[in-house]
N, C-alpha and C positions, 0 to 999 in steps of 0.2 A: 338708538345709535344710527347715525347716518350711513347709508349704504352707498359705497362708491359706484356700484352698478347703476343705481338710480340716478346719480348725478351725471354719469356718462349718457344714460338714456335721455335725460333732460336736455343735454347739449346737442346730441346728434339728431334728436327728433324735433328740435325746435324749427320753427318756420324759416325756410331758406337757409338752414344751418349749414348744409354741405357747401352751398355756394359761398357763404361767408368764410367758412373754414378754408376752402380752396384759395380764396382771395388772400387770406392771411398767410397761407403757405408760400405764396409767390415770393415775397420779400425774404422769407426765411431761407428758401432755396437759393436765391440770388446771393444773399450774404454768405451762405456756406461755400458757394462756388468762388466768391471773391476771396475768402480765406484760403481755400485750396490752391488758388492761382497766385497767391502772394500779393493780392491787391488790398493791402491793409487800409489804405485811405478810403477806398470805395466801401469796404466792409464797415469801417467806423461811421461813415456818413449814413449808410443804410441802418446800422444799429441805433444810432442816435435819433434819426428821423422817425423810424418805425417803432423805436422804443417808446416814444411819447404816445404814438397811436395805440400800441399794445397796452400801455398803462391806462389810457383812457377807456379802452374796451374792457379791460379787467375790472376796473372800479364801477363802470356802468353796468357790467354784467352782475357784479355783486349787488349793486343797488336794485336791479330788476329782480334778482333772486330773493332779496330781503322783502321786497314789496309784492312779490308774487305776481308780477305783470304777465300778461298773456304771452308776450314774446320775450324770451330770456336774453338772447343776444341782441345788442343794439343795432338798429337799422342804419346801414352805411349811407343811405341816400339822405339822411338827416343827421349828420355827425355832430352837430353843434351841442346837443344835449350831453354827449359823453365827454366832451372837452370841458363843459361847464362843471360836470360832476368831478372830473379830475382836478380842476382848479380849486373847487370847494373842499375836496378831500385833502388836498395839500394844506389848506388853511386849518381844517379840522385836525390834521395830524401833527401840527406844530407842538402842542403840549406833550403828547405822548412820545414824539421823537426826542424832545428835550429830556424827558424823564429817562428814556432808554439810553441816551448818551451818558447821562449821569450814572445809571445803573452799570453801564459798560465800564466806565472809569472806576467805579467802586469795585466791580468784579476783578479787574486787572490788579487794582491795589491790594485787594485781599489775597489774591493768588501769589503775587510777588512778595508781599510782606509776611503773611502767615502760613502759606502753604507752598514754599519754594520747591519742595520735593515733587509736587504734582507736575511741574514743568519738565522733570527728568523722566517722567513716565508717559510716553505718547498715548497709550490707550486710556489711561486715567484722564489725561488732559482732554482728549477727544470726547470722552463721556461728559466731563464737566462743561466743555464748550457746547455740546449738543443740548444739554439740559438748560443752560443759560440762554441759548439761541431760541429754544422752544418757549421759554418763559417770556422773553421780550417780544418775540413774534406774536405770540398769543395776546399779549398786552396791546400791541399795535392794532391788531384786527378787532379786539374787543372794544377798542376806543373808536376807530373810524367807522365801524359798522353801526354804531349808535347814530351817527349822522346819516349814513347811507340808508338806514331804515326809516328814520323820521323826517329827513330832509332839513333838520335843524343843526347847524354847525355846533352850537353850544352844547348839544347833547353828548358830543364826543369829549367834552370837558367835565362831564358829571362823574365824580369818583365812585358814587354808589352804583350807578348803572354799569360802569366799566368794570368795577370790582366784582359785581355779580356775574357778569358775562365771562370774565377772565378764566375762571376755573373750567367752564365748559369748553372754551377755546383750547385750553391746554390739553384736555383729554381728547377732544375731537381732532386736533392737529396731529397728535401722536398716533391716533388710529388712522388718520389719512395717510401718514407716512408709510405705515405698515401695508395698508390696502393698495396704495399707489405703487409701491415697489412690486407687488404681485402683478398689478395691471401693466406696468411698464415691461416687466420681464415676459409675461405671457402675451399681452396684447400688442406690444410694440417691437421689442427686441427679438422675440422668437420669429415672427413673420419677416423681420428685417434680415435675420440670419438665413432664412429659407431663400429670400431673394438674392442674398449674397452668394449662396451656393449655386443657384440657378444662373447667376451672372458670371460664374467662373471665379468665385472668390474675390471679386472686385468690389470692395466696400465703397468706392467712389462712384459706382454706377449710378446713373441718373435716378433710376427707380428706387434704389436704396435711400438716396438722399431725400427724394420726394416722400417716401413712406415715413422716414424718421422725422422729417419736417412736419408732415401731416399729423403724425402721432404727438409731436411736441405741442402743436397748436391745440389739438383736442385736449391734451392733458392740462394745458394752461387754462383753458376755458372751464374744464371740469373743476379745477381748483377754485376758480372764481365762484362757481355755483355752490361748491362745498362750503366756502366761507359764508355765503349768504344763508345756506341751510343751517349752518352752525349758529348764526345769529338768532334765527328763529328757534333753534333748539335751546339756546341759552335762556329764552323767555319761559320755557317749560319748567326747567330745573332751578 
């Protein structure tokens, strides 16, 4: 089983990791302040612009984790590689996204047609939605990581490889959710609450927003490494 503590250690101990994390935290803090000040346009511009950058960093980090490269986080001085990875990942993801859309339409049809009573029970509906989301998310990563590992786009289209990895991703993503909830509560929210108390119960305090943004960036990168580790884990079982 993949230990979340190990993935956190992989991220924060990477070469120049803290510098990169702080750089990624800056747009997150700016976007937060834009929302708090009611500047929706500025917030949307930042979210769209840096959303592309964050997506490129995520999939490049997954690729580096899969291939066990010496530096886990992508070098910002040479960003071209991570954008190439993002572009090829989009191409690799086309079949699995199409399949997931089909599965989603089938899921809605089955619920509405055969199990209408589920919609009247919020708890049952949430459980069903969670299980379905876990299945299609696992299928997505089981597919795209085939490409990120080998560098061959067509490997993401291989049903045998994807099917074999799918079950490992289902189990590991479920375990990640459990471990990550503990990490968020203990490692991010608890220190944030302490800062809020010291700041006179002002949750909009700069240091509170900075800490939450920092924790969010770390958690995002940890998830990327976890996905890469899961790909390697799927080759064992």
